[in-house]
RODO-2510 file (C-alpha; in nm, 4 decimals, decimal comma):
residues 333
     n   res          X          Y          Z
     1     m     0,2131    -4,8372     2,1205
     2     d     0,1302    -5,1414     1,9234
     3     m     0,2334    -5,0251     1,5836
     4     e     0,5410    -5,1375     1,3833
     5     q     0,8317    -4,9044     1,3867
     6     e     0,8048    -4,8543     1,0144
     7     e     0,4565    -4,7325     1,0629
     8     i     0,5381    -4,4766     1,3404
     9     q     0,6808    -4,2452     1,0879
    10     f     0,3779    -4,1948     0,9035
    11     l     0,1843    -4,0705     1,1874
    12     g     0,0737    -3,6935     1,1197
    13     l    -0,0407    -3,4049     1,3630
    14     f    -0,3815    -3,6091     1,4505
    15     g    -0,2036    -3,9458     1,4448
    16     i     0,0230    -3,8523     1,7200
    17     y    -0,2484    -3,6954     1,9462
    18     k    -0,4665    -4,0103     1,8816
    19     e    -0,1900    -4,2310     2,0010
    20     s    -0,1118    -4,0331     2,2840
    21     y    -0,4698    -4,0459     2,3834
    22     k    -0,4652    -4,4098     2,3330
    23     l    -0,1612    -4,4528     2,5728
    24     i    -0,3131    -4,2627     2,8582
    25     f    -0,6432    -4,4301     2,8502
    26     s    -0,4957    -4,7716     2,7892
    27     f    -0,2780    -4,7546     3,0890
    28     w    -0,4784    -4,4934     3,3022
    29     k    -0,3649    -4,6608     3,6257
    30     i    -0,0088    -4,5715     3,6235
    31     f    -0,0924    -4,2229     3,4508
    32     t    -0,3200    -4,1348     3,7337
    33     k    -0,0898    -4,2202     3,9880
    34     i     0,1912    -3,9924     3,8253
    35     t    -0,0864    -3,7256     3,7893
    36     l    -0,1763    -3,7458     4,1619
    37     t     0,1911    -3,7648     4,2884
    38     l     0,3575    -3,5182     4,0890
    39     i     0,1351    -3,3284     3,7933
    40     l    -0,1402    -3,2211     4,0622
    41     p     0,1270    -3,0593     4,2735
    42     l     0,2995    -2,8939     3,9792
    43     s    -0,0503    -2,7315     3,8327
    44     f    -0,1405    -2,6393     4,2047
    45     i     0,1851    -2,4702     4,2473
    46     y     0,1760    -2,3009     3,9378
    47     l    -0,1880    -2,1441     3,9876
    48     a    -0,1388    -2,0910     4,3775
    49     h     0,1504    -1,8614     4,2803
    50     m    -0,0447    -1,6403     4,0528
    51     e    -0,2977    -1,5745     4,3481
    52     v    -0,0308    -1,5347     4,6110
    53     s     0,1857    -1,2880     4,3681
    54     d    -0,1341    -1,0888     4,2890
    55     f    -0,2003    -1,0757     4,6693
    56     l     0,1739    -0,9426     4,7438
    57     k     0,1655    -0,7080     4,4593
    58     r    -0,1441    -0,5557     4,5848
    59     r    -0,0047    -0,4811     4,9190
    60     i     0,2945    -0,3397     4,7709
    61     w     0,0725    -0,1139     4,5761
    62     l    -0,1493    -0,0142     4,8607
    63     t     0,1905     0,0877     5,0566
    64     e     0,3042     0,2589     4,7675
    65     v    -0,0246     0,4840     4,7723
    66     r    -0,0016     0,5493     5,1582
    67     l     0,3742     0,6369     5,1086
    68     d     0,3083     0,8916     4,8632
    69     n     0,0714     1,0374     5,0701
    70     t     0,2802     1,0740     5,3533
    71     q     0,5152     1,3642     5,4036
    72     v     0,8669     1,3078     5,3522
    73     g     1,0925     1,2871     5,6533
    74     t     0,8413     1,1953     5,9085
    75     s     0,8373     0,8597     6,1185
    76     g     0,5253     0,7286     5,9297
    77     y     0,7089     0,7886     5,6327
    78     h     1,0131     0,5927     5,7335
    79     k     0,7924     0,3172     5,8519
    80     l     0,6138     0,2875     5,5353
    81     s     0,9408     0,3065     5,3368
    82     d     1,0869     0,0081     5,5431
    83     l     0,7409    -0,1900     5,5173
    84     l     0,7700    -0,1504     5,1372
    85     s     1,1071    -0,2552     5,1221
    86     t     1,0140    -0,5447     5,3346
    87     e     0,7141    -0,6493     5,1216
    88     r     0,9067    -0,6336     4,8209
    89     d     1,1703    -0,8666     4,9612
    90     y     0,8950    -1,1176     5,0525
    91     l     0,7768    -1,0938     4,6680
    92     i     1,0984    -1,1544     4,5477
    93     l     1,1857    -1,4583     4,8054
    94     f     0,8208    -1,6016     4,7114
    95     k     0,9085    -1,6071     4,3504
    96     v     1,2573    -1,7764     4,4230
    97     v     1,0993    -2,0398     4,6389
    98     y     0,8286    -2,0877     4,3714
    99     f     1,0703    -2,1353     4,0801
   100     i     1,2634    -2,3638     4,2577
   101     f     0,9728    -2,6142     4,3734
   102     y     0,8128    -2,5720     4,0140
   103     f     1,1449    -2,6430     3,8436
   104     i     1,2035    -2,9579     4,0551
   105     l     0,8234    -3,0975     4,0016
   106     s     0,8426    -3,0094     3,6363
   107     l     1,1641    -3,2340     3,6121
   108     l     1,0330    -3,5036     3,7825
   109     s     0,7098    -3,5105     3,5975
   110     t     0,8950    -3,5263     3,2628
   111     s     1,1263    -3,7944     3,3908
   112     a     0,8414    -4,0191     3,5197
   113     v     0,5993    -3,9654     3,2083
   114     v     0,9052    -4,0173     2,9758
   115     y     1,0431    -4,3385     3,1321
   116     t     0,6608    -4,4733     3,1590
   117     v     0,6107    -4,4291     2,7785
   118     a     0,9306    -4,5780     2,6998
   119     c     0,8407    -4,8924     2,9255
   120     i     0,4965    -4,9272     2,7586
   121     y     0,6872    -4,8870     2,4069
   122     t     0,8960    -5,1855     2,5127
   123     t     0,6422    -5,3938     2,6846
   124     r     0,8076    -5,3833     3,0072
   125     n     0,6420    -5,4725     3,3615
   126     l     0,5844    -5,1356     3,4841
   127     t     0,4780    -5,0367     3,8352
   128     f     0,4498    -4,7096     4,0099
   129     r     0,7024    -4,8123     4,2555
   130     n     0,9749    -4,8691     3,9657
   131     v     0,8721    -4,5251     3,8048
   132     m     0,9157    -4,3212     4,1017
   133     s     1,2463    -4,5039     4,2029
   134     v     1,3959    -4,4204     3,8426
   135     v     1,2867    -4,0409     3,8825
   136     p     1,5500    -3,9145     4,1330
   137     k     1,8217    -4,0807     3,9042
   138     v     1,6998    -3,9044     3,5925
   139     w     1,6206    -3,5369     3,6721
   140     k     1,9775    -3,4244     3,7168
   141     r     2,0348    -3,4992     3,3632
   142     l     1,7141    -3,3133     3,2379
   143     m     1,8263    -2,9980     3,4585
   144     i     2,1587    -2,9762     3,2839
   145     t     1,9539    -3,0018     2,9528
   146     f     1,7199    -2,7359     3,0725
   147     l     2,0251    -2,4713     3,1724
   148     y     2,1539    -2,5099     2,8147
   149     t     1,8134    -2,4515     2,6831
   150     f     1,7613    -2,1404     2,9094
   151     v     2,0929    -2,0094     2,8183
   152     a     2,0130    -2,0626     2,4194
   153     m     1,6526    -1,8909     2,4659
   154     f     1,8160    -1,6032     2,6631
   155     a     2,0790    -1,5441     2,3898
   156     y     1,8046    -1,5631     2,1388
   157     t     1,5929    -1,3173     2,3086
   158     a     1,8580    -1,0907     2,3913
   159     t     1,9763    -1,0551     2,0206
   160     t     1,6182    -1,0152     1,9065
   161     i     1,5929    -0,7148     2,1619
   162     s     1,9313    -0,5769     2,0363
   163     v     1,7677    -0,6083     1,6816
   164     i     1,4717    -0,4438     1,7694
   165     v     1,6283    -0,1288     1,9373
   166     s     1,8887    -0,0977     1,6704
   167     i     1,5711    -0,0927     1,4156
   168     a     1,3944     0,1744     1,6093
   169     y     1,7046     0,3797     1,6598
   170     f     1,8876     0,3696     1,3042
   171     l     1,5597     0,3094     1,0644
   172     e     1,2926     0,5224     1,2047
   173     d     1,1273     0,5739     0,8872
   174     i     1,0507     0,2001     0,8077
   175     a     1,0715     0,0895     1,1597
   176     g     0,6806    -0,0619     1,1832
   177     p     0,6871    -0,2959     0,9161
   178     l     1,0622    -0,4428     0,9983
   179     l     0,9781    -0,4384     1,4001
   180     f     0,6419    -0,6399     1,2956
   181     l     0,8332    -0,8882     1,1070
   182     t     1,1141    -0,9203     1,3499
   183     l     0,8453    -1,0206     1,6057
   184     i     0,6975    -1,2929     1,3603
   185     l     1,0416    -1,4315     1,3240
   186     y     1,1231    -1,4044     1,7012
   187     l     0,8022    -1,5991     1,7711
   188     i     0,8770    -1,8812     1,4980
   189     g     1,2086    -1,9078     1,6437
   190     l     1,0930    -1,9455     1,9970
   191     i     0,8447    -2,2191     1,9009
   192     y     1,1373    -2,3964     1,7122
   193     l     1,3654    -2,3762     2,0238
   194     t     1,0723    -2,5035     2,2523
   195     a     1,0113    -2,7978     2,0101
   196     v     1,3765    -2,8755     2,0236
   197     w     1,3809    -2,8697     2,3771
   198     n     1,1061    -3,0886     2,4239
   199     l     1,2620    -3,3619     2,1985
   200     a     1,5964    -3,2922     2,3862
   201     c     1,4191    -3,3511     2,7232
   202     v     1,3214    -3,7116     2,6087
   203     i     1,6520    -3,7632     2,4798
   204     s     1,8104    -3,7110     2,7826
   205     v     1,6155    -3,9731     2,9724
   206     l     1,6298    -4,2408     2,7268
   207     e     1,9712    -4,2082     2,5621
   208     e     2,3245    -4,1281     2,6812
   209     s     2,3200    -3,7436     2,5774
   210     y     2,2062    -3,4687     2,7912
   211     g     2,2737    -3,1056     2,8002
   212     l     2,4280    -2,9641     2,4780
   213     q     2,4617    -3,2871     2,3131
   214     a     2,0886    -3,3371     2,3647
   215     m     2,0108    -3,0265     2,2199
   216     i     2,2382    -3,0914     1,9111
   217     k     2,0986    -3,4468     1,8742
   218     s     1,7576    -3,3336     1,9139
   219     r     1,7956    -3,0688     1,6327
   220     t     1,9077    -3,3318     1,3988
   221     l     1,6252    -3,5854     1,4623
   222     i     1,3531    -3,3041     1,4499
   223     k     1,4312    -3,2490     1,0719
   224     g     1,1716    -3,3925     0,8510
   225     k     0,9007    -3,3387     1,1411
   226     i     0,9696    -2,9552     1,2083
   227     l     0,6491    -2,8390     1,0889
   228     i     0,4357    -3,1112     1,3166
   229     a     0,6547    -3,0595     1,6333
   230     m     0,6279    -2,6624     1,5880
   231     a     0,2327    -2,7437     1,5225
   232     i     0,1919    -2,9235     1,8443
   233     c     0,3851    -2,6835     2,0515
   234     v     0,1605    -2,3910     1,9434
   235     m    -0,1634    -2,6541     2,0048
   236     l    -0,0563    -2,7119     2,3439
   237     n     0,0403    -2,4037     2,4654
   238     l    -0,2792    -2,2008     2,3166
   239     p    -0,4963    -2,3967     2,5981
   240     l    -0,2253    -2,3521     2,8580
   241     f    -0,2685    -1,9871     2,7789
   242     f    -0,6437    -1,9700     2,7746
   243     v    -0,6384    -2,1675     3,1210
   244     q    -0,3723    -1,9113     3,2721
   245     s    -0,5975    -1,6079     3,1273
   246     m    -0,9231    -1,7527     3,2735
   247     f    -0,7617    -1,8378     3,6011
   248     q    -0,6094    -1,4679     3,6300
   249     r    -0,9447    -1,3317     3,5370
   250     l    -1,2085    -1,5250     3,7123
   251     v    -1,0131    -1,6000     4,0350
   252     v    -0,7178    -1,4127     4,1040
   253     h    -0,9363    -1,0985     3,9692
   254     g    -1,2648    -1,2225     4,0590
   255     d    -1,5227    -1,0674     4,2661
   256     w    -1,4552    -1,0961     4,6466
   257     r    -1,8262    -1,0795     4,7683
   258     s    -1,9015    -1,3763     4,9584
   259     v    -2,1956    -1,4593     4,7049
   260     e    -1,9369    -1,5042     4,4179
   261     m    -1,6895    -1,6832     4,6291
   262     v    -1,8584    -2,0358     4,5444
   263     n    -1,8048    -1,9377     4,1664
   264     r    -1,4464    -1,8482     4,2153
   265     v    -1,3873    -2,1870     4,4028
   266     c    -1,5577    -2,3793     4,1257
   267     y    -1,3448    -2,1771     3,8374
   268     a    -1,0315    -2,2597     4,0318
   269     i    -1,0926    -2,6369     4,0598
   270     l    -1,1921    -2,6482     3,6678
   271     c    -0,8783    -2,4518     3,5868
   272     f    -0,6534    -2,6674     3,8113
   273     l    -0,7932    -3,0030     3,6848
   274     v    -0,7967    -2,8729     3,3011
   275     l    -0,4144    -2,7621     3,3613
   276     s    -0,3041    -3,0900     3,4889
   277     m    -0,4621    -3,3011     3,2063
   278     l    -0,2998    -3,0620     2,9673
   279     n     0,0382    -3,1197     3,1525
   280     l     0,0261    -3,4862     3,1239
   281     f    -0,1064    -3,5019     2,7927
   282     g     0,1794    -3,2679     2,6446
   283     l     0,4347    -3,4882     2,8284
   284     v     0,2997    -3,7953     2,6583
   285     i     0,2991    -3,6208     2,3032
   286     q     0,6569    -3,4968     2,3344
   287     t     0,7685    -3,8569     2,4086
   288     v     0,5256    -3,9985     2,1239
   289     i     0,7218    -3,7507     1,8930
   290     y     1,0524    -3,8904     1,9633
   291     f     0,9911    -4,2320     1,8635
   292     v     0,7999    -4,0803     1,5724
   293     c     1,1223    -3,8881     1,4717
   294     k     1,3396    -4,1966     1,5449
   295     s     1,1161    -4,4116     1,2702
   296     y     1,1279    -4,1347     1,0467
   297     h     1,4973    -4,1208     1,0262
   298     h     1,4804    -4,5126     0,9725
   299     e     1,6831    -4,5371     1,3342
   300     n     1,5408    -4,8939     1,4376
   301     i     1,4999    -4,8818     1,7927
   302     d     1,6016    -5,2192     1,9429
   303     k     1,3209    -5,2806     2,2224
   304     i     1,5482    -5,5284     2,3956
   305     a     1,8325    -5,2886     2,4118
   306     l     1,5849    -5,0019     2,4983
   307     s     1,4595    -5,2321     2,7849
   308     n     1,7926    -5,3210     2,9021
   309     h     1,8747    -4,9390     2,9183
   310     l     1,5602    -4,8689     3,1095
   311     e     1,6269    -5,1662     3,3479
   312     v     1,9817    -4,9890     3,4382
   313     y     1,7958    -4,7036     3,6001
   314     l     1,6360    -4,9604     3,8542
   315     l     1,9739    -5,0832     3,9566
   316     a     2,1514    -4,9099     4,2994
   317     e     2,4240    -4,7357     4,0666
   318     y     2,3324    -4,6067     3,7434
   319     v     2,5917    -4,6291     3,4731
   320     p     2,5090    -4,4310     3,1641
   321     l     2,4616    -4,6553     2,8532
   322     k     2,6965    -4,6151     2,5630
   323     s     2,5524    -4,5029     2,2279
   324     k     2,6317    -4,8720     2,0797
   325     d     2,4026    -5,0192     2,3296
   326     v     2,0933    -4,8153     2,2911
   327     q     2,1629    -4,6904     1,9285
   328     l     1,9695    -4,8074     1,6964
   329     e     2,0743    -4,9490     1,3657
   330     e     1,9323    -4,8191     1,0583
   331     y     1,6639    -5,0110     0,8945
   332     r     1,5482    -4,9700     0,5252
   333     v     1,1883    -4,9509     0,4251
***
């Protein structure tokens, strides 16, 4: 980013998109290596789990149909019942393994991209080897931040469900409009929480705060740029939803005839590549938003101090930096 700090705050929606594109294409070699190493496996696991889950669910459904058509108490019924139980266990086990691998790769990808963009911002000498050596030292901080976010989203969703149930039970006459309004407010709140979480992930990498502190700091930092951050969340997630829907319809539920298999493979490759590009672009954007919010609040990011902070990650023993070392005195416009 070759813009002055005072100018970054004026970046709007399209300005942030443009700056992110410039970063990716200007430093395409390092981002390509990160994509091949972390983001492509992340995208592959995400799409593959949809295919495997659908396969396991079809087997469970077929077993349930056979079980319904088998006389209760017979040896065949008991065998099918045991088979059904085993297949359900396989599905649960697969979901758990998928979540663990996807979660770890997601944290590693976020760490790598955020660290890379920060190094570019501070004009540090950057190598792929340095990036990969830093990633294992950062992902644990991101994991704690994610867990706090998960708890917040779970509590928010549980509260919304309780409100919906109360409306449906106690206010039957006007339940329709109130339920619609509640769902709209829920979606707006969910988008806001997602925007705060994205910024908290960047804070967890670039500053000493993580977990609940990062969430609180993110909520303060995003003020003034809330609409832009939420709009970007929507604009990034809509294409992701579209790719997921296309993969589900054209690949997972596609025609199994041999003539159509070539088309299914082509659709799968296309969805895989588009999803990978969207993941990379989204991670770069959320880092750019961090610097925009910093500039908007007149927090002058000392590039030398931030560069020293990034250098600490390369040391054998990582020691968290204190706020006074990375924080960043206010400047006057």
